[in-house]
Structures are given as C-alpha cells and as structure tokens.
Wavefront OBJ file of the C-alpha trace (Angstrom):
o trace
v -38.550 -17.212 -21.858
v -36.268 -17.877 -19.149
v -36.506 -16.991 -15.632
v -33.666 -15.107 -15.504
v -33.970 -12.410 -18.803
v -37.312 -11.383 -16.891
v -37.595 -8.448 -17.919
v -37.758 -7.249 -14.165
v -35.199 -9.021 -12.796
v -32.491 -8.439 -16.133
v -33.421 -4.008 -14.835
v -32.634 -4.834 -11.541
v -30.305 -6.496 -12.248
v -28.829 -3.192 -14.259
v -29.257 -1.342 -11.574
v -27.119 -3.305 -9.683
v -24.374 -3.179 -11.715
v -24.862 -0.041 -12.025
v -24.575 0.502 -7.276
v -21.666 -1.721 -7.586
v -19.565 0.691 -10.923
v -20.352 3.777 -7.913
v -19.008 1.442 -4.934
v -15.910 1.159 -6.946
v -15.619 4.740 -8.298
v -16.557 6.021 -4.490
v -13.449 3.000 -2.802
v -11.472 4.395 -5.872
v -11.829 7.629 -4.164
v -11.086 6.738 -0.999
v -7.819 4.554 -1.291
v -6.843 8.029 -3.000
v -7.377 10.272 -0.692
v -6.865 7.951 2.542
v -3.128 7.011 0.943
v -2.532 11.445 1.070
v -3.778 11.825 3.590
v -0.767 8.877 5.080
v 1.789 10.282 3.341
v 0.860 14.003 5.234
v 0.519 11.808 8.664
v 4.186 10.897 7.723
v 5.413 13.779 6.022
v 5.277 16.053 9.259
v 6.903 13.323 11.181
v 3.472 11.106 12.263
v 3.181 6.961 11.833
v 1.512 5.855 8.804
v -1.502 4.509 10.307
v -3.941 6.140 13.344
v -5.071 3.361 15.275
v -7.533 5.195 16.843
v -9.451 7.021 13.366
v -10.238 3.325 12.203
v -11.257 2.007 14.496
v -14.254 4.608 14.284
v -14.533 3.945 10.810
v -15.265 0.169 12.038
v -17.217 1.270 14.694
v -19.448 3.523 12.527
v -19.700 0.188 9.328
v -20.225 -2.071 12.435
v -23.323 -0.246 13.626
v -25.535 0.675 10.793
v -24.118 -3.228 9.064
v -23.179 -5.317 12.104
v -21.093 -8.224 11.908
v -20.419 -8.229 8.461
v -20.315 -3.971 8.180
v -17.348 -4.566 10.805
v -15.542 -7.476 8.452
v -16.889 -4.872 5.603
v -14.096 -2.110 6.818
v -11.738 -4.257 7.324
v -11.852 -5.061 4.225
v -12.460 -1.377 2.790
v -9.284 -0.391 5.426
v -6.738 -3.178 3.560
v -7.632 -1.776 0.142
v -6.998 1.825 1.832
v -3.763 1.434 3.894
v -2.150 -0.349 0.394
v 1.489 -0.043 0.342
v 2.896 2.885 -0.373
v 2.951 4.154 -4.751
v 1.504 1.153 -5.335
v -1.725 1.820 -7.672
v -3.624 -1.150 -6.905
l 1 2 3 4 5 6 7 8 9 10 11 12 13 14 15 16 17 18 19 20 21 22 23 24 25 26 27 28 29 30 31 32 33 34 35 36 37 38 39 40 41 42 43 44 45 46 47 48 49 50 51 52 53 54 55 56 57 58 59 60 61 62 63 64 65 66 67 68 69 70 71 72 73 74 75 76 77 78 79 80 81 82 83 84 85 86 87 88
C-alpha cells in the first residue's frame, strides 16, 4: 500500500473534497447575491460598487486570516463583481 492510499489520508482527502464543494457552492451564492445588490444599487441611481463596504470585507478577512486573507478577499470580491450579466 502506498502512502497516498493510506485509509486515513484517503478519508481526510474526502473531507477536503466535501469542504471544497461547500466553499464553491457558497461562493456561487455570494456571487448571485452580490450581483443582485449591484443591480438594485444601480436601479436607484447608485454606483455598482461600494468601496467602503468592500474595505470592511477585506479587513474582516485580514483580521481572521492575515495577509493571505487580504488576497483571498480580493479574489472573492473580484469574482463577485464580475461583468454584469455574465454567468461566470
């Protein structure tokens, strides 16, 4: 048996795979909600983005995850902004 097929490694990788699926699903939900908010904001004459709100989000990620959290928040916000009307 190789190290890679050790039952405890296989089981933990399955847990990681399940978590990855949850993360992806949550990101998809976040993108949908974010785009809805963008459309609502624009429909009442506001801008598509709220810079102060985004800064608070970045800070929350940084507080919990450090510098890498800042980078992750940037990626999440970029994904959430997307181009209006695009599916991905």
